[in-house]
Structure formats: C-alpha cells, structure tokens
C-alpha positions as CSV (number, residue, x, y, z in Angstrom):
1,M,43.5,-112.3,176.6
2,G,42.3,-109.1,175.3
3,I,43.1,-107.6,172.0
4,R,46.5,-106.0,173.4
5,G,47.4,-109.4,175.0
6,T,47.6,-110.7,171.4
7,I,48.9,-107.9,169.4
8,G,52.5,-108.8,169.9
9,Y,52.3,-112.3,168.6
10,T,50.7,-111.5,165.4
11,P,52.7,-111.4,162.0
12,P,52.8,-108.2,160.9
13,E,50.3,-109.9,157.5
14,Y,47.9,-110.9,160.0
15,G,47.1,-106.5,159.7
16,L,46.6,-106.5,156.1
17,G,44.3,-108.9,155.8
18,N,45.6,-111.7,155.1
19,E,44.7,-115.5,155.6
20,M,46.0,-117.3,158.5
21,T,49.1,-119.7,157.6
22,A,51.6,-121.8,158.5
23,S,53.9,-118.9,158.3
24,G,51.8,-116.8,161.1
25,D,52.5,-119.6,163.3
26,V,56.3,-119.7,163.0
27,Y,56.2,-115.8,163.7
28,S,54.1,-116.2,167.1
29,F,55.9,-119.3,168.5
30,G,59.0,-116.9,167.4
31,V,57.9,-114.6,169.6
32,L,56.5,-117.4,172.6
33,L,60.2,-119.1,172.2
34,L,61.6,-115.3,172.6
35,E,59.6,-114.3,175.8
36,V,60.5,-117.5,177.2
37,M,64.4,-116.9,176.7
38,T,64.4,-113.3,177.9
39,G,61.8,-113.4,179.8
40,K,60.2,-110.3,178.8
41,R,56.2,-110.1,177.2
42,P,56.4,-108.4,173.5
43,T,53.5,-106.1,175.0
44,D,56.3,-104.6,178.0
45,D,56.4,-100.8,178.6
46,I,60.7,-101.1,177.0
47,F,59.3,-101.9,173.8
48,N,58.4,-98.8,172.3
49,N,59.4,-96.3,169.9
50,G,60.5,-99.0,167.3
51,L,62.1,-101.3,169.9
52,S,60.4,-104.5,170.0
53,L,60.7,-107.8,171.5
54,H,62.6,-109.2,168.3
55,K,64.3,-106.6,167.6
56,Y,65.4,-106.6,171.2
57,A,66.8,-110.1,170.9
58,Y,68.1,-109.6,166.8
59,M,70.2,-106.4,168.1
60,A,72.2,-108.5,170.8
61,L,73.0,-111.7,168.4
62,P,75.7,-113.1,167.7
63,D,78.2,-112.0,170.2
64,H,75.4,-110.5,173.1
65,V,72.8,-112.6,173.4
66,T,73.6,-113.4,176.9
67,H,73.1,-110.2,178.1
68,V,69.0,-110.7,176.8
69,I,68.5,-114.0,178.1
70,D,66.4,-114.3,181.2
71,G,68.6,-113.4,184.6
72,E,67.3,-116.7,186.1
73,L,68.3,-119.2,183.0
74,I,71.5,-117.5,183.0
75,N,72.3,-118.3,186.8
76,Y,71.4,-121.6,186.7
77,H,73.4,-122.6,183.7
78,Q,76.2,-120.0,183.7
79,D,79.4,-122.5,184.7
80,D,78.6,-124.7,182.1
81,A,79.9,-123.2,178.6
82,I,77.7,-125.8,176.4
83,A,74.2,-125.2,178.1
84,M,74.8,-121.2,177.4
85,Q,75.6,-122.0,173.8
86,C,72.3,-123.9,173.4
87,L,70.9,-121.1,175.2
88,A,71.7,-118.8,172.7
89,S,71.1,-121.1,169.8
90,V,67.0,-121.4,171.0
91,V,67.3,-117.3,171.0
92,K,68.5,-117.3,167.2
93,I,66.2,-119.6,166.3
94,G,63.1,-117.3,167.9
95,V,64.7,-114.9,166.1
96,S,64.4,-116.4,162.4
97,C,61.4,-117.4,163.5
98,S,59.8,-114.0,164.1
99,V,61.5,-111.8,161.2
100,D,58.3,-109.7,159.5
101,S,59.1,-111.0,156.2
102,Q,57.4,-114.0,155.5
103,P,59.6,-115.8,153.3
104,Q,62.3,-115.2,155.3
105,R,61.0,-117.1,158.3
106,M,62.0,-120.2,159.4
107,N,60.5,-123.0,158.7
108,I,59.0,-125.0,160.9
109,R,60.6,-128.4,159.9
110,N,63.8,-126.9,160.8
111,V,62.9,-124.9,163.9
112,V,62.0,-128.5,165.6
113,Q,65.1,-130.4,163.9
114,E,67.2,-127.6,165.1
115,L,65.4,-127.7,168.9
116,Q,65.7,-131.8,168.3
117,S,69.6,-131.0,168.2
118,I,70.0,-128.5,171.2
119,M,68.1,-131.1,173.5
120,N,70.4,-134.1,172.1
121,T,73.4,-131.9,173.0
122,L,72.1,-130.7,176.2
123,Q,71.4,-134.5,177.3
124,S,74.8,-135.9,175.9
125,V,76.4,-133.5,178.3
C-alpha cells in the first residue's frame, strides 16, 4: 500500500512527529469506517481543495447523511427505515472518530458500545 495509500488514514498529529497512540488508531478506524460506508477512499480525486472524506461525511450530517452512504447499501436497505437510521449512525461514528482534534475523538470503548447497540437494533428487526 505505498505512501499515498496510507496518507488518508494517518491522523494529523503523526505528521507533527507525535508517537503512535490509541487515539491515532481511532482516527484510522474512523476513516476506514467512512470508506466502507461511503464507498469512497480518502485518496479519491474528489477529495481536493480542502475537501476530505471526513468533511464530505460531516457536511451531510444530520439531515443528508443518506446522500453520502454507498448506493449499494442504500439500494439494499432503502425500504427499511430502521436499517437506514443504523447506517446513518455508523457514518456519525466514523465522523466522530476521524476529527482532527485528538481530544475530541470518540473513545474506542464508546465506539464499541455504539456499534454493539446498532447491531442489537438490526438483529431485533
């Protein structure tokens, strides 16, 4: 995966020479989650002039999040309102994990709890 393949997943603080942290891992996880949910890579050509995968998803919150979710996920779940809400919740988690500010990132324990809650909701439908 060369340098270009890792840049979109690397938290900003690593560029400042900071050592690797759990918060940095949360950032990378958030970007990966957004990639899966949107079907877009952080290095896609549309992400230029200050637009990033994080900003792309963030700008869609809260009312237009379904506009950034991968069309295949939307087509599969379009008739299921609960599933659509769950997909939107996963995007929100991805955004919360991938904020530039390290102290503002979601704690991984909360991430796991939220994802578990989403899975439980989907299993009960």
